N, C-alpha and C positions, 0 to 999 in steps of 0.2 A: 192343614193350611202345607200349599202349593209355592213350589218358586214363583208362578207370577203372582203371587198377592202380600210378596213380601215389599215390605215400604223402601224407596230408592233414596235414603236418606244420607249415605257417605259420603261426602265429597273430599276432594285432593289432599289438603291436611290431615282430617282423618283418615284418610287412607295409608297416607305416608307413617302418620304416627302409628300405626298397627305396624308397620312392612320393622320399624325402628324397635316397637317393644316388645312383639315377636322375636324378635333376631337376639337384641343386647338379652343377658339372661347370665350365665354362670360360663360360656367358656372363654369371653375374655378377660375371666381372674382364676379362671381352673388351667388352662389350657397352657399360658405362657410355658411353665416350667418343662412341658411335655414337649413342647415347639424346639426351645432350646436344648434339649436333651437329644434329642433327634437329630438334631441338624448339628449339634456341634460345637456351634463358636451362636455368638451374639449377629453376626453379621448375616448370615443364611438362616437365622430365626425370623431375620426381620423377611427379607426377601422373601420364606413360604409366607407369611403372613398377606404379603403383598401378592403373592402368586394364589394364591387361595383369595383373596381379592378380586384378580383379574379373570377366576375362571367364574368367582360368583356372580360378579357384575355381566359376565359375555354371555352364563345363564340367565340373568333377571333380563336383559336387552333380545335374548332369547324371544325366553316365555311371553315376553310383554306383546310380542305379534300375536303369538299363537290366544294369548288372551283376548285381544283384542278382536281374535275375529270368532272365538269361543267367548263371550261375557258373562259363563256361568256361573254360578253358586256351584263350591264345588273342589275348584283347585285341581290336582295335580290329576286326581281319580278320573273327576270330568275331560280333561284333554284325551287321557289315553282312550277312555272308552268313545267320546264322537269321534276320535282318528283310528283308530285302530279295532273296533266293536266290543262288545258288552263281553268276550273273553276274558283279551288283554285289561279292560277295565277293571272286571273282577277282581284279576290278580293281584293288580294295583293296589286295588281297596285291601286287598285280602293282608297283604305284607303291612301297608301302613296300619290294620289292625290286631293282627299277631306278632310285628316285629317291631316295627317304627314307631308306633307309638307308645308301646309299653317300655320297651329302649329306652328313649326317651325320658318318660315320667320315672325310671327306676333309675337313671344317670345322675339325674337332677337332684332325688333327694340323697341319693348317697354323697352328691355335692355337697348340698345342704348341711347335711349330717356332720359331716369332718369339716366343715367353717364351724358351726356351729360350738362343736366340740372343743375346736381351736380355741374360736374365742373365750370361753365360759371355761378353759381349763378343764375336762373333761374327760373322763380315763378313755380309751382309743376305741377301747371294745361298746362305747353305747354311740356311737357314730352311727353303724347301721340302723342300730332303734330307731334313731332320733328320726332318720331319712326314712324308716316307714311310717312312724308316726305322723310325721309331715304330710308325706302322701294319703295317709286317711284320714286326717283332720279336709284334709282340702278335696278331697273325693264327699265328705259330709257334707260339707257347706257348698260345694257345686250341686250334689245332690236335690236338696235342700231349695235349691231356686238359683236357677240362672243368675237372678237380679242380683245375689248376695254375693254370689263368686264374680260376676261383673262389677259391683261397688270394688270389691279387695282389688280387683285389675287395674282397674281407673287409679286407684290412692297408690299401689305398690309400680306402676309405670311411672309414676310422679316420680316418687322415688328414687328410681334406681337410675337413675340420669344423675343425678347430686354426686355421688363418688366418683362417679367417670371423670366428670368436669375439673373436679377439685386434684385428682390425681394427675390428671393432663397438666393441668396451669404450673402448680404446685412443684409439679415434679421437673418440667421442663425447667423451671425456673429455681427452684432450689436447690436440683441434683447435682454431683460433681464428679459423676463417675463416667469414664469413656463409654462412649455407647458402642463401638464397633470393634471388633478383633477380641471380642472378651472369646475364652474358651469358658466351654459348659464345665469340664473338669467332671466330666460323667465315662465311666466306660464303656458306655452301650455302642452299641456299631452305630454307624450313621447310616438314617431311612431317612431322609428326603420326603419320601411317598407317606410317609409316617407323620412328619411333620404340614404336611398340605394336608392331609386327610384330618389332624386334630385342628386346623384354624378350620375347617369346611363347617367342622361341628359348632364354632363359635356363629360362623355365618348364617348358619341354617337355620330356616324359619320363614324366611321371607315367602316364601309361596304360599305362605297359610293365609295371606290377605288375599287370597281365589276365593276363599271358602265365602266369602261377602261379597263376590263382584254380583251377585244378584240384587243386591241393596245400595248400589253405588248407583252417584247420577250418572250419567254416561260412560258405562262403565267401558266401551271400547277406546275411550281416550284419557280417562283418570285412573286407570288401573298400568298399565304401559309408565306412565309417568310417577306413578307411587313409588311400583317397582325398583325404577332406575333411581329416583330423589332419595329413599329409604337407604338401598344398598349405600349409596355413594357416603351417606352421611356414617354408615355403621364402619366403612372400609375405611374413611379418614380417623374414626374414634377407636378404633382396634391399633393399628398402626401409630397411633400417635399417644393412647397408652403403655404398649408396649417399649416406645421409647423413653417416654417417662420414667416406666420402670427399670429400665436400662443403666438408666439416667442416677438413678437411685440407688439399686440394688446390685452388685456384680452381676454376670452370669452366672459364675458358680452356686452364691447364695438363693437364688432365683429358683435352681433345680433343688438343690438342698431344703427349702423350703416347701416345695410342690405348690397344694393347693392356698396356702396361709401364707406367699410372696406378696398378695396384692395388703393384703393386710400390716407386715411387718413393713411397708412400705411406705404407708400411710400412717404409722405407728413412729417412723423415723423422720416423714414431714411433717407431721402435726403435735409427737411428744403424745403421752401414754391414754389420755383421754378424749382427744382428736383420733388419733388411731383407734379407738375403739369404734368411736362414731359411726368413721368409713366405713371400717372392718362391718358395722350391722348394717349400714346401708347396702354392703356388700350383699350380707346375709338378706337384705328386703329384697335387693334385685334379683338373687337368686327362687328365692319363696313369691315374688310375681309370674316371673318366668316359670315354674312350676305351678301353679296355681292357672297362667293360661290354658297349659297342653293337658290338663285336668280337665276343663272348660269343654276346650273345643276338639280333642282327640275322638273322643267316644263321640262325636255324631259322625264320624267315617262308618262306623259300625252299622249306626242307628239306620241313615240314609239307604246303606245296601239291604239293610231288614226290610224297609219300607217299599224297595224295589224289589220283595222276594230276594235278592241274591245273596242271601246268609243264612246258614245252618241256624234251623230252630228262627227261625223269621218271626215268628208271630209272637215270639218273646222277647224278640233285642228290639222288632218294631215296637214296643207299648212304651208311653209315656206316663207319668205316675199320675194319677189323676188328679192329686190334688198340689205338687212340688210341680208339674208339667216340664220335667226334667225326663232323661232317658236311663233311667236307675240300674237297669239290666247292663244295659251296656258300659255306663262308666263302671258294673263292678268287676264286670270281666275285664277290661284293661289293666283295672288297679291289681286286680288278682293275679293277672302276668307278669305285672311289671316288679309287686313282692316279689315272686317266685324268682325276675330276674336279677332282682337286688341282693337277693339269696345265694343266688350259683356264681355272680358275675362281680367284677370290682366297676366304679363308674366309669374309667378310660375304654373297657372293655366293651360295655353297654355304649356308648359313642361310637365305636368302630363302627360296632353293630349296624347300629342305627343307621350311619350315612351310607356305605356299604348297601346295605338293604332298600336303601330309597333311589339312588342313585344308580340301582338299575333298572330306573322308571322313568327318573330323570331324564338319564341317555334318549330312550325312545319321543320324549317330549319336546328334547330340544332338534330331535330330526324331524318332529312334524311341522315344523317351519315350512321345509322344503314342501312335503307333501299338498300342504296348504295352500302353500302359491302357484298348484298346481290345480286343486280341486275346487278353491275358489276362486270366481272372480275378483281380478286387482280394484281397490277402493282406496283411491290417494289420500281420501280423507282419513283413511285411518293409520294407525301407526306402523313405519314399518321397519324393521331391525337395520338396523345403521350399518355399513361396510360388509354386506351380505356380499358372497355366503361366507365369509372370512370369519365374522363371529359368531354363528353359529357352530362353524369348523371348531373352532376357539372352546366353544362347550361342549360337543363333542368329545376331543382330541382331550380336556380335563376328565371330562368323568370315565373314559377307559382308560386314563393314568392312575385315575384313583382305584378305581375296581379292579386293576391288573398288581396296583402296588397293593393292597388291600389285601388280594389273595397270596401275595409273596410274603407277607407280613404276618399275617393270623391267617392261616391257612382253614385250622378248623373251626372258628368262626364262620369263614365266607364259606365252607360248607357245608355248617348247621343254617345259616341263611337261606345258603340254593333251596337245602330240604325242605328249610317250612315253605318257601315259592313252590318250589314242584308241589307239596302236597296241597294247594290248590287246587288242583287241574282235577281232582278227582272229588273233590267238594263239590266244584263249579259243575259239574257232570249229573252229580247226584240232585243239588237242587234247584238246575234245571227242569232234569225230569221229573222232579215233584211237582215244579209249575205246571209246565207241559201234562203233567198223569191230572 
C-alpha cells in the first residue's frame, strides 16, 4: 500500500480525540509528586505545569504551520526529512526507534507495574515483572492484528477520561487543603528545569497525530486545528487535576505517596470501594496509553525499512502474511524496551525519552522559518499566530529543556547523544548498500 492509497476519513473531532487520547496516559497521575519535589512547594509546582503547557502550546502552534505545509503521514520524521534532507530524517527516525519509542514503552510498563502492585497490595519486587508482562501481553495482542489493538485502544480511551473528570470535580468541591504555598517536605535540591521536564512527559504525544495526516480530510486545515484544540484541552485537564490533588492532599503527602497519590486522593473522596474503582480507572488509562504506543511506535522502523533506510531492511520491512502486522519491528522495539526496564527506573526513562526527542523537536520548530522562505505564501493555510514570537518560545523552551537535562542527568544525556551519533555510520552503511 502507498501513502496515496490511504483512505481520507479522519475529521476534526476524531483527530482532536487522537491528540487527547495519545497525550493523556500516565504522566498526569505519575508526575505530580515528582514536580512538587523538584520545585519545593505547591505554588511553583502548579507554575511548572503551566509553563510546560505554554511550551507545549507554543510547540503545537508552530508545528501546526509546518504540518499544514507538509500534510503527509509520518509526523516528526517526515517534517525533518522534507526540510533538512534524508540524513537528518534518518537520524530522527533512528532516535525514535532506538531510544524514544522503547523508553516510552518501558516507562509506561514500569508505571503500570507500580500502580498495579499498589492497588492489589502485591510485593514491591513484583512491580518490574508485572510491567514486563503487560508490555509482552500487549505486544502479542498487537502482533496478532492491528484490529485487535485498535479495539482495545477505543475502549480504553473512553475509560481513561472518567477518573480525571471525577477527581477534578469532587477534588475541587470536597477538598479543604490550602492549595498554594505548601512545602514539599523534601530535602532534595530545588530543580525547576527537572520539574518542567517531568510535566513535558505528561504533555508528550501530541505530535503523534501527524502519523495519520495522510488519512485526514483536508489535513492542511484539520491537523493544525486538532493539535491546538487537543493541547488546550489537555493543558486545562492537567492543571485542574493538580489543583484538585493539592486541595485533597498536602504537598508533602503527595511527595511521600509518589505514584499512588491519585489513588489515595480517590480513596479520600470516594471511600475505600470508590477509591479502588477510580484507581483501576487510572490503571486502565495507563494500560490504554501503553497499548497505543505498542501499536504505533513499530510503524517508524517499518516505514524506514520499507524506504530501505534501516539495517536489515528486508527483514524489518516484512508484514506477517496472516496477521498483516510488523512482527519483527514490534519484537525489536519491545526487546529494547524490556532491556531498558531492567536497567533503569520509570522516571529516568521518561527523562531520556523527552531529551532524545526534543533534540529533533527543536529542528522541527525552526523549520517554520525555513518553510516561510522556501514555499510560496498561501493565505488559506494556517499561519502560526504572533510570529515570530511563538516559534521562538518553542525553540527557547526546547533549549531550556535540553540544557536542564544535561545538567540534571549528564550520564543519561551522554548515552542519548552517543546512541544518536551511532546512527551516523549506520546511515552511511545503509545508503552505501542501497547504491551498491
